[in-house]
Structures are given as C-alpha cells and as structure tokens.
One Martini backbone bead per residue (centre of mass of N, CA, C, O) as a GRO file, in nm:
protein
  213
    1UNK     BB    1   3.035   7.201  -2.290
    2UNK     BB    2   3.273   7.110  -2.474
    3UNK     BB    3   3.504   6.870  -2.618
    4UNK     BB    4   3.859   6.763  -2.593
    5UNK     BB    5   4.069   6.530  -2.779
    6UNK     BB    6   4.342   6.301  -2.681
    7UNK     BB    7   4.530   6.047  -2.855
    8UNK     BB    8   4.818   5.841  -2.752
    9UNK     BB    9   5.129   5.685  -2.892
   10UNK     BB   10   5.388   5.746  -2.775
   11UNK     BB   11   5.554   6.036  -2.905
   12UNK     BB   12   5.410   6.082  -3.221
   13UNK     BB   13   5.135   5.954  -3.173
   14UNK     BB   14   4.829   6.140  -3.270
   15UNK     BB   15   4.491   6.248  -3.180
   16UNK     BB   16   4.237   6.497  -3.258
   17UNK     BB   17   3.938   6.656  -3.099
   18UNK     BB   18   3.687   6.910  -3.142
   19UNK     BB   19   3.385   7.007  -3.026
   20UNK     BB   20   3.235   6.793  -2.855
   21UNK     BB   21   2.981   6.629  -2.775
   22UNK     BB   22   2.872   6.417  -2.540
   23UNK     BB   23   2.754   6.197  -2.704
   24UNK     BB   24   2.987   6.157  -2.891
   25UNK     BB   25   3.207   6.100  -2.690
   26UNK     BB   26   3.085   5.848  -2.560
   27UNK     BB   27   3.045   5.665  -2.840
   28UNK     BB   28   3.366   5.712  -2.952
   29UNK     BB   29   3.534   5.699  -2.668
   30UNK     BB   30   3.448   5.607  -2.374
   31UNK     BB   31   3.311   5.338  -2.425
   32UNK     BB   32   3.548   5.196  -2.570
   33UNK     BB   33   3.756   5.241  -2.352
   34UNK     BB   34   3.618   5.073  -2.106
   35UNK     BB   35   3.599   4.808  -2.317
   36UNK     BB   36   3.861   4.781  -2.506
   37UNK     BB   37   3.800   4.923  -2.764
   38UNK     BB   38   3.830   5.060  -3.045
   39UNK     BB   39   3.949   5.382  -3.167
   40UNK     BB   40   3.821   5.625  -3.397
   41UNK     BB   41   4.082   5.855  -3.493
   42UNK     BB   42   4.228   6.011  -3.735
   43UNK     BB   43   4.221   5.761  -3.933
   44UNK     BB   44   4.253   5.575  -3.671
   45UNK     BB   45   4.342   5.287  -3.475
   46UNK     BB   46   4.289   5.254  -3.118
   47UNK     BB   47   4.432   5.097  -2.838
   48UNK     BB   48   4.390   5.145  -2.510
   49UNK     BB   49   4.631   4.965  -2.391
   50UNK     BB   50   4.840   5.175  -2.584
   51UNK     BB   51   4.704   5.442  -2.449
   52UNK     BB   52   4.637   5.792  -2.415
   53UNK     BB   53   4.395   5.989  -2.241
   54UNK     BB   54   4.241   6.313  -2.315
   55UNK     BB   55   3.994   6.531  -2.152
   56UNK     BB   56   3.845   6.838  -2.230
   57UNK     BB   57   3.663   7.113  -2.077
   58UNK     BB   58   3.522   7.388  -2.275
   59UNK     BB   59   3.526   7.615  -2.480
   60UNK     BB   60   3.466   7.695  -2.787
   61UNK     BB   61   3.645   7.662  -3.084
   62UNK     BB   62   3.763   7.833  -3.318
   63UNK     BB   63   3.925   7.850  -3.618
   64UNK     BB   64   4.151   8.022  -3.512
   65UNK     BB   65   4.227   7.835  -3.270
   66UNK     BB   66   4.307   7.586  -3.483
   67UNK     BB   67   4.524   7.711  -3.620
   68UNK     BB   68   4.854   7.630  -3.668
   69UNK     BB   69   4.839   7.402  -3.439
   70UNK     BB   70   4.689   7.548  -3.163
   71UNK     BB   71   4.445   7.389  -3.041
   72UNK     BB   72   4.566   7.247  -2.787
   73UNK     BB   73   4.685   7.489  -2.639
   74UNK     BB   74   4.416   7.639  -2.623
   75UNK     BB   75   4.262   7.421  -2.463
   76UNK     BB   76   4.450   7.416  -2.210
   77UNK     BB   77   4.388   7.717  -2.126
   78UNK     BB   78   4.048   7.691  -2.121
   79UNK     BB   79   4.050   7.403  -2.000
   80UNK     BB   80   3.945   7.100  -1.837
   81UNK     BB   81   4.046   6.812  -1.692
   82UNK     BB   82   3.803   6.515  -1.732
   83UNK     BB   83   3.880   6.226  -1.744
   84UNK     BB   84   3.842   6.087  -1.456
   85UNK     BB   85   3.542   6.162  -1.428
   86UNK     BB   86   3.430   6.008  -1.684
   87UNK     BB   87   3.531   5.732  -1.618
   88UNK     BB   88   3.402   5.692  -1.341
   89UNK     BB   89   3.114   5.736  -1.429
   90UNK     BB   90   3.117   5.500  -1.652
   91UNK     BB   91   3.217   5.275  -1.417
   92UNK     BB   92   2.994   5.238  -1.259
   93UNK     BB   93   2.709   5.118  -1.182
   94UNK     BB   94   2.609   4.817  -1.360
   95UNK     BB   95   2.433   4.609  -1.573
   96UNK     BB   96   2.459   4.282  -1.612
   97UNK     BB   97   2.504   3.984  -1.745
   98UNK     BB   98   2.324   3.686  -1.634
   99UNK     BB   99   2.436   3.380  -1.518
  100UNK     BB  100   2.302   3.042  -1.448
  101UNK     BB  101   2.411   2.803  -1.201
  102UNK     BB  102   2.249   2.487  -1.197
  103UNK     BB  103   2.121   2.168  -1.118
  104UNK     BB  104   1.822   2.275  -1.151
  105UNK     BB  105   1.552   2.387  -1.319
  106UNK     BB  106   1.396   2.517  -1.084
  107UNK     BB  107   1.626   2.701  -0.972
  108UNK     BB  108   1.667   2.848  -1.237
  109UNK     BB  109   1.389   2.968  -1.251
  110UNK     BB  110   1.387   3.128  -0.998
  111UNK     BB  111   1.621   3.319  -1.061
  112UNK     BB  112   1.513   3.426  -1.320
  113UNK     BB  113   1.273   3.572  -1.193
  114UNK     BB  114   1.439   3.759  -1.029
  115UNK     BB  115   1.591   3.895  -1.262
  116UNK     BB  116   1.346   3.999  -1.399
  117UNK     BB  117   1.259   4.193  -1.162
  118UNK     BB  118   1.549   4.348  -1.209
  119UNK     BB  119   1.610   4.386  -1.510
  120UNK     BB  120   1.797   4.145  -1.609
  121UNK     BB  121   2.004   4.011  -1.816
  122UNK     BB  122   2.035   3.697  -1.977
  123UNK     BB  123   2.234   3.393  -1.986
  124UNK     BB  124   2.385   3.118  -2.071
  125UNK     BB  125   2.615   2.943  -1.921
  126UNK     BB  126   2.763   2.849  -2.178
  127UNK     BB  127   2.841   3.126  -2.273
  128UNK     BB  128   3.021   3.214  -2.037
  129UNK     BB  129   3.204   2.971  -2.040
  130UNK     BB  130   3.322   3.017  -2.323
  131UNK     BB  131   3.462   3.291  -2.242
  132UNK     BB  132   3.639   3.192  -2.018
  133UNK     BB  133   3.789   2.978  -2.214
  134UNK     BB  134   3.811   3.237  -2.413
  135UNK     BB  135   4.016   3.510  -2.454
  136UNK     BB  136   3.896   3.642  -2.698
  137UNK     BB  137   3.600   3.666  -2.595
  138UNK     BB  138   3.658   3.809  -2.318
  139UNK     BB  139   3.747   4.097  -2.457
  140UNK     BB  140   3.442   4.094  -2.530
  141UNK     BB  141   3.162   4.232  -2.460
  142UNK     BB  142   2.985   4.212  -2.208
  143UNK     BB  143   2.911   4.225  -1.887
  144UNK     BB  144   2.955   3.975  -1.637
  145UNK     BB  145   2.750   3.757  -1.439
  146UNK     BB  146   2.686   3.522  -1.151
  147UNK     BB  147   2.469   3.242  -1.046
  148UNK     BB  148   2.545   3.008  -0.779
  149UNK     BB  149   2.317   2.746  -0.743
  150UNK     BB  150   2.204   2.577  -0.448
  151UNK     BB  151   2.030   2.311  -0.254
  152UNK     BB  152   2.200   2.103  -0.153
  153UNK     BB  153   2.450   1.939   0.051
  154UNK     BB  154   2.563   1.797  -0.243
  155UNK     BB  155   2.727   1.889  -0.477
  156UNK     BB  156   2.836   1.847  -0.779
  157UNK     BB  157   3.129   1.820  -0.945
  158UNK     BB  158   3.041   1.999  -1.188
  159UNK     BB  159   2.948   2.239  -1.030
  160UNK     BB  160   3.212   2.301  -0.864
  161UNK     BB  161   3.381   2.354  -1.112
  162UNK     BB  162   3.214   2.588  -1.241
  163UNK     BB  163   3.220   2.767  -0.993
  164UNK     BB  164   3.525   2.797  -0.989
  165UNK     BB  165   3.546   2.923  -1.266
  166UNK     BB  166   3.377   3.178  -1.204
  167UNK     BB  167   3.542   3.281  -0.955
  168UNK     BB  168   3.810   3.314  -1.106
  169UNK     BB  169   3.699   3.518  -1.328
  170UNK     BB  170   3.476   3.719  -1.150
  171UNK     BB  171   3.463   3.706  -0.857
  172UNK     BB  172   3.226   3.903  -0.714
  173UNK     BB  173   3.039   3.834  -0.983
  174UNK     BB  174   3.009   3.555  -0.821
  175UNK     BB  175   2.721   3.430  -0.689
  176UNK     BB  176   2.653   3.258  -0.406
  177UNK     BB  177   2.366   3.035  -0.371
  178UNK     BB  178   2.090   2.955  -0.150
  179UNK     BB  179   1.820   2.744  -0.153
  180UNK     BB  180   1.660   2.752   0.112
  181UNK     BB  181   1.717   2.562   0.439
  182UNK     BB  182   1.971   2.431   0.387
  183UNK     BB  183   2.272   2.356   0.439
  184UNK     BB  184   2.573   2.450   0.389
  185UNK     BB  185   2.795   2.328   0.206
  186UNK     BB  186   3.111   2.212   0.283
  187UNK     BB  187   3.250   2.310   0.012
  188UNK     BB  188   3.161   2.630   0.110
  189UNK     BB  189   3.353   2.685   0.312
  190UNK     BB  190   3.441   3.034   0.341
  191UNK     BB  191   3.209   3.129   0.172
  192UNK     BB  192   3.000   3.375   0.041
  193UNK     BB  193   2.664   3.304   0.113
  194UNK     BB  194   2.352   3.345  -0.028
  195UNK     BB  195   2.020   3.352   0.090
  196UNK     BB  196   1.735   3.250  -0.097
  197UNK     BB  197   1.394   3.372  -0.143
  198UNK     BB  198   1.140   3.357  -0.317
  199UNK     BB  199   0.954   3.653  -0.318
  200UNK     BB  200   1.158   3.806  -0.154
  201UNK     BB  201   1.257   4.128  -0.098
  202UNK     BB  202   1.524   4.096   0.059
  203UNK     BB  203   1.656   3.901  -0.144
  204UNK     BB  204   1.630   4.088  -0.397
  205UNK     BB  205   1.814   4.314  -0.278
  206UNK     BB  206   2.061   4.148  -0.227
  207UNK     BB  207   2.115   4.058  -0.513
  208UNK     BB  208   2.138   4.332  -0.644
  209UNK     BB  209   2.386   4.423  -0.485
  210UNK     BB  210   2.581   4.191  -0.577
  211UNK     BB  211   2.556   4.261  -0.896
  212UNK     BB  212   2.576   4.599  -0.903
  213UNK     BB  213   2.811   4.709  -0.701
   0.00000   0.00000   0.00000
C-alpha cells in the first residue's frame, strides 16, 4: 500500500505528500531523515533536527479524499502510523566506510585486505581525521568506522593520540585491533582489544561483527 507523509515544524509550518510508493518515500524522506540531511517537501526545505515526521501506510487516497483540505484526516482514519518501524528498519545494521589507523604500511595493508574480503569500502585515515576535527564536515557524508591497529608493545605517541581521537568521536565504531601475538600494549589496558590474524576466518568474522553490528 502507498504511504502518506507529514513533516512539521512549530505549530503552523507543515507539508504533506500522499500516495507515495516505497522507493520514492525512502529516497526523498526516510534516507535524508536518518542522515540529518534536508528534506524537500511542499516547495520547502526542512531540517530533520527541527522537525517532526509522521508516515502513514494505508489505502490509496482518491482525488475526492484529498479535496477541501481533508486529505490528512482521511489518511489518519484509513492508514496506520509506521514512522517508527520505517526508521528502525532503515537504521539497522549498515556497512560503514572504514578508515585504518596503523603505524606500519604492512599492518595497514593486512587490514585493508581483510576489509576488502568483507566488501567494506575504505577511506584514508586523513579523511576521517579531517571530518572528526571539522564539525561542519562531520554532519554530512557517509557513516564511518575505524580500525585502530597496532603490532608492537609500545605504540607511538602520535598513534595513541589519533586512536584516542577516533574512540572519542566514534565510540564502539572505533575498533582497536592487535596484529600478531605480541602482548597488548600497557597503554591499552582496560580497552577492549580484538586480536586479528590475517587470513583467519574466525578473525574475519569477529572484525565484521565489530564493524557492522
């Protein structure tokens, strides 16, 4: 069945659309809403953070149902409010763009190969770092995650600084990983560190779970 949409801000500002197919609903309303991007409806631009969204699913409304300003009241009588279900479904597990922070090129390459096997898009650490440090950039663009990989027992000060930057900005989407069988660095005590072995299926599944869950 089609969908009917109302977006409103304050007491008097509102726009409505009726009889939307699911594809159109997702591309013009749901996807921008969950990404915090402007929604264009009723010849107006709406900022999700300032608005309320209602999505109803029900029978198609004929022209007579929409006349005399009665469209929304008729939609409420015949349709079901599915706003929460649609938002929850759209914000379920998704594949992020993953940046790798590593001290050595070899370690970065090993993680990149694992991410490639998981069919995850990657980005340079400098790109993610720039977004973290720029609030304007952080509000747009894809969802990011990071793999913070170390090999030795004594990470460099610059690696520790950037790892802290990533963890502070991304929370659980910043995965701290140890390559090889060296002891976990003392500086990472109390942090959940995942030990990865390249080409090991168990490690691959564990990394996928951390990044996508």
